[in-house]
C-alpha positions as CSV (number, residue, x, y, z in Angstrom):
1,X,-25.5,-7.0,-24.6
2,X,-23.0,-9.8,-25.0
3,X,-22.1,-11.9,-22.0
4,X,-18.7,-10.9,-20.5
5,X,-16.3,-13.8,-20.0
6,X,-16.0,-15.2,-16.5
7,X,-12.9,-14.1,-14.6
8,X,-11.4,-17.5,-13.9
9,X,-8.1,-19.4,-14.4
10,X,-8.8,-20.3,-18.0
11,X,-9.6,-16.7,-18.9
12,X,-6.6,-15.3,-17.1
13,X,-4.3,-18.0,-18.6
14,X,-5.6,-17.1,-22.1
15,X,-4.9,-13.4,-21.4
16,X,-1.3,-14.2,-20.3
17,X,-0.8,-15.9,-23.6
18,X,-2.5,-13.3,-25.8
19,X,-0.6,-10.3,-24.2
20,X,2.6,-12.1,-23.4
21,X,5.0,-9.8,-25.3
22,X,3.3,-6.5,-24.1
23,X,3.3,-7.8,-20.5
24,X,7.0,-8.7,-20.7
25,X,7.8,-5.1,-21.7
26,X,5.6,-3.7,-19.0
27,X,7.2,-6.0,-16.4
28,X,10.7,-4.7,-17.5
29,X,9.4,-1.1,-17.3
30,X,8.0,-1.7,-13.8
31,X,11.2,-3.4,-12.6
32,X,13.2,-0.4,-13.8
33,X,10.7,2.0,-12.2
34,X,11.0,0.1,-8.9
35,X,14.8,-0.1,-9.0
36,X,15.2,3.6,-9.8
37,X,12.5,5.0,-7.5
38,X,13.1,6.7,-4.2
39,X,13.6,4.0,-1.6
40,X,10.7,5.4,0.4
41,X,8.3,4.3,-2.4
42,X,6.7,1.0,-1.1
43,X,4.8,-0.9,-3.9
44,X,1.6,-2.4,-2.6
45,X,0.6,-4.9,-5.4
46,X,2.4,-8.2,-5.8
47,X,3.5,-9.4,-9.3
48,X,0.6,-11.7,-10.2
49,X,-2.2,-9.5,-9.0
50,X,-0.6,-6.5,-10.8
51,X,-0.2,-8.5,-14.0
52,X,-3.8,-9.8,-13.8
53,X,-5.0,-6.2,-13.4
54,X,-3.0,-5.2,-16.4
55,X,-4.4,-8.1,-18.4
56,X,-8.0,-7.5,-17.5
57,X,-7.7,-3.9,-18.4
58,X,-6.2,-4.9,-21.8
59,X,-9.2,-7.2,-22.4
60,X,-11.8,-4.7,-21.1
61,X,-10.4,-1.6,-22.9
62,X,-12.2,0.7,-20.5
63,X,-13.0,4.3,-21.4
64,X,-13.1,5.2,-17.7
65,X,-11.1,3.4,-15.0
66,X,-11.5,4.5,-11.3
67,X,-8.7,3.7,-8.8
68,X,-9.5,4.3,-5.1
69,X,-6.2,4.3,-3.2
70,X,-3.0,5.1,-4.9
71,X,-0.4,5.5,-2.1
72,X,2.9,5.8,-4.0
73,X,1.4,5.1,-7.4
74,X,2.6,1.5,-8.0
75,X,-0.9,0.3,-9.0
76,X,-1.4,3.5,-10.9
77,X,1.6,2.9,-13.2
78,X,0.4,-0.7,-14.0
79,X,-3.1,0.7,-14.8
80,X,-1.7,3.5,-16.9
81,X,0.5,1.1,-18.8
82,X,-2.5,-0.9,-19.8
83,X,-4.4,2.2,-21.0
84,X,-1.3,3.3,-22.9
85,X,-1.1,-0.1,-24.6
86,X,-4.8,0.0,-25.3
87,X,-4.4,3.3,-27.0
88,X,-7.5,4.6,-25.2
89,X,-9.0,5.3,-21.8
90,X,-8.6,7.6,-18.9
91,X,-7.7,6.8,-15.2
92,X,-9.4,8.7,-12.4
93,X,-7.5,8.1,-9.1
94,X,-8.4,9.1,-5.6
95,X,-6.4,9.1,-2.3
96,X,-6.2,11.2,0.8
97,X,-2.5,11.5,0.3
98,X,-0.8,12.9,-2.8
99,X,2.3,10.8,-3.0
100,X,1.4,9.3,-6.4
101,X,1.7,12.4,-8.5
102,X,5.4,12.6,-7.5
103,X,6.1,9.0,-8.5
104,X,4.1,8.4,-11.6
105,X,6.2,9.1,-14.7
106,X,5.0,11.9,-16.9
107,X,5.1,9.8,-20.0
108,X,2.5,7.5,-18.4
109,X,0.3,10.2,-16.9
110,X,0.3,12.3,-20.1
111,X,-3.3,13.2,-20.8
112,X,-4.8,9.9,-19.5
113,X,-4.7,10.5,-15.8
114,X,-6.7,12.7,-13.3
115,X,-5.7,12.5,-9.6
116,X,-8.1,13.8,-7.0
117,X,-6.8,14.3,-3.4
118,X,-9.4,13.5,-0.8
119,X,-11.7,10.9,0.7
120,X,-13.7,9.4,-2.2
121,X,-16.8,9.6,0.0
122,X,-16.7,13.3,-0.2
123,X,-15.4,13.5,-3.8
124,X,-18.0,11.5,-5.6
125,X,-18.7,14.6,-7.8
126,X,-15.3,14.0,-9.3
127,X,-16.2,10.5,-10.5
128,X,-16.6,10.0,-14.3
129,X,-20.2,9.7,-15.7
130,X,-19.7,5.9,-15.9
131,X,-17.1,3.5,-14.6
132,X,-15.8,0.7,-16.9
133,X,-13.3,-0.8,-14.4
134,X,-13.2,-0.2,-10.7
135,X,-10.0,-0.8,-8.7
136,X,-10.2,-0.5,-4.9
137,X,-7.1,-0.5,-2.5
138,X,-8.0,1.9,0.2
139,X,-9.4,1.7,3.8
140,X,-9.4,-2.0,4.6
141,X,-12.2,-1.8,7.2
142,X,-15.8,-2.9,7.2
143,X,-17.2,0.6,7.4
144,X,-15.6,1.6,4.1
145,X,-16.6,-1.6,2.4
146,X,-20.2,-1.0,3.5
147,X,-20.1,2.4,2.1
148,X,-18.9,1.3,-1.4
149,X,-21.2,-1.7,-1.5
150,X,-24.2,0.6,-0.8
151,X,-23.2,3.7,-2.7
152,X,-20.6,2.9,-5.4
153,X,-21.1,-0.6,-6.6
154,X,-24.8,-0.2,-7.3
155,X,-23.9,2.6,-9.9
156,X,-21.9,0.2,-12.0
157,X,-23.3,-1.4,-15.1
158,X,-23.8,-5.2,-14.9
159,X,-20.6,-7.2,-15.6
160,X,-18.2,-4.3,-14.9
161,X,-14.9,-5.8,-13.6
162,X,-14.0,-4.9,-10.1
163,X,-10.7,-5.5,-8.2
164,X,-10.5,-5.3,-4.4
165,X,-7.1,-5.6,-2.7
166,X,-5.9,-7.1,0.6
167,X,-8.7,-9.6,1.0
168,X,-6.8,-12.9,1.3
169,X,-3.5,-12.4,3.1
170,X,-4.7,-15.5,4.9
171,X,-7.0,-18.4,3.8
172,X,-10.0,-16.6,5.2
173,X,-10.8,-12.9,5.6
174,X,-10.6,-11.6,9.1
175,X,-13.9,-10.7,10.8
176,X,-15.0,-7.0,10.6
177,X,-12.6,-6.3,7.8
178,X,-13.3,-5.0,4.3
179,X,-12.6,-8.5,3.1
180,X,-15.3,-10.0,5.3
181,X,-17.9,-7.4,4.1
182,X,-17.2,-7.7,0.4
183,X,-17.2,-11.5,0.5
184,X,-20.5,-11.5,2.3
185,X,-21.9,-9.0,-0.3
186,X,-20.7,-11.3,-3.1
187,X,-22.3,-14.3,-1.4
188,X,-25.5,-12.4,-1.0
189,X,-25.5,-11.6,-4.7
190,X,-24.4,-15.2,-5.7
191,X,-21.4,-13.6,-7.5
192,X,-18.2,-15.6,-7.9
193,X,-14.8,-14.1,-7.4
194,X,-11.3,-15.0,-8.6
195,X,-8.1,-14.8,-6.6
196,X,-4.5,-15.9,-7.1
197,X,-3.8,-15.6,-3.4
198,X,-1.2,-18.1,-2.3
199,X,-3.0,-18.5,1.0
200,X,-6.6,-18.8,-0.3
201,X,-6.0,-20.5,-3.7
202,X,-2.6,-22.2,-3.7
203,X,-3.3,-24.4,-6.7
204,X,-4.4,-21.4,-8.8
205,X,-1.4,-19.5,-7.6
206,X,0.9,-22.4,-8.6
207,X,-0.8,-22.8,-12.0
208,X,-0.1,-19.2,-12.8
209,X,3.5,-19.5,-11.6
210,X,3.9,-22.5,-13.9
211,X,2.4,-20.6,-16.8
212,X,4.7,-17.6,-16.2
213,X,7.7,-19.9,-16.2
214,X,6.6,-21.4,-19.5
215,X,6.1,-17.9,-21.0
216,X,9.5,-16.7,-19.6
217,X,7.7,-14.2,-17.3
218,X,8.9,-15.7,-14.0
219,X,11.7,-13.3,-13.0
220,X,10.2,-11.3,-10.2
221,X,9.5,-7.6,-10.6
222,X,9.3,-7.3,-6.8
223,X,9.5,-9.7,-3.9
224,X,5.9,-9.8,-2.6
225,X,4.2,-13.2,-3.1
226,X,0.8,-13.0,-1.2
227,X,-1.3,-11.6,-4.1
228,X,-4.4,-11.1,-1.8
229,X,-6.6,-9.3,-4.4
230,X,-10.0,-10.6,-5.6
231,X,-11.6,-9.9,-8.9
232,X,-15.3,-10.2,-9.8
233,X,-17.9,-8.8,-12.2
234,X,-20.7,-6.6,-11.0
235,X,-23.9,-8.6,-10.6
236,X,-27.0,-7.7,-12.6
237,X,-29.1,-6.6,-9.6
238,X,-26.9,-6.1,-6.6
239,X,-28.4,-6.1,-3.1
240,X,-26.8,-4.6,0.0
241,X,-25.9,-7.1,2.8
242,X,-26.0,-5.0,6.0
243,X,-27.4,-1.6,7.0
244,X,-25.1,1.4,6.6
245,X,-24.2,3.3,9.7
246,X,-23.5,6.9,8.7
247,X,-22.9,8.4,12.2
248,X,-19.1,7.9,12.1
249,X,-16.6,8.4,9.3
250,X,-13.2,7.0,8.6
251,X,-10.9,8.1,5.9
252,X,-9.5,6.3,2.9
253,X,-5.8,5.8,3.3
């Protein structure tokens, strides 16, 4: 099995250059979608983290992508745009609210999207037989993170790309949060992560901003600038970090 490229600034910069024209078109599409959408639709992803997600999906060409947490479908439309541009792949999305199906354009959903309403922890039978890209933007608490580090991540093949949102709104993840749990899990598995968070990695954030300006991709799609998402590849033999308490349940938002 060939070694997957490290998710780092050099790799991401190369993807920006390789897919510059397609990304420019998707940015225009997303800007129009945001402008014309119902004002109650509140996008969750900032521009850089959305673009990196798109670019990694283009590079990975996954057959099955799983998205946990859709809200109004902003991340869903970015993911579906990548699958459309790849010409292959299916997105399996999960959320306890069903806003996304009302906001995702039909031409993007087409036959490449399956939405399942409900808590992923009780809907695992709806997961595809294998996951080639995992995108997580759901309950941002430690209990949910302990669930997926024990039950979902171990099912992934080594080197599968994973995105987890809302980790670095600040320089450090807050105690008892999802971010604290997943970062501890990554440390326990000696697995590096990449982030373009302005708070955590200001030099990386600025380098990407400079590259976007060079490539004429700097006009904002939306105004968010924190980009708190992290990206990593599934370790070869993952180990859990802390015991899983199953006596209480919280729902994925």
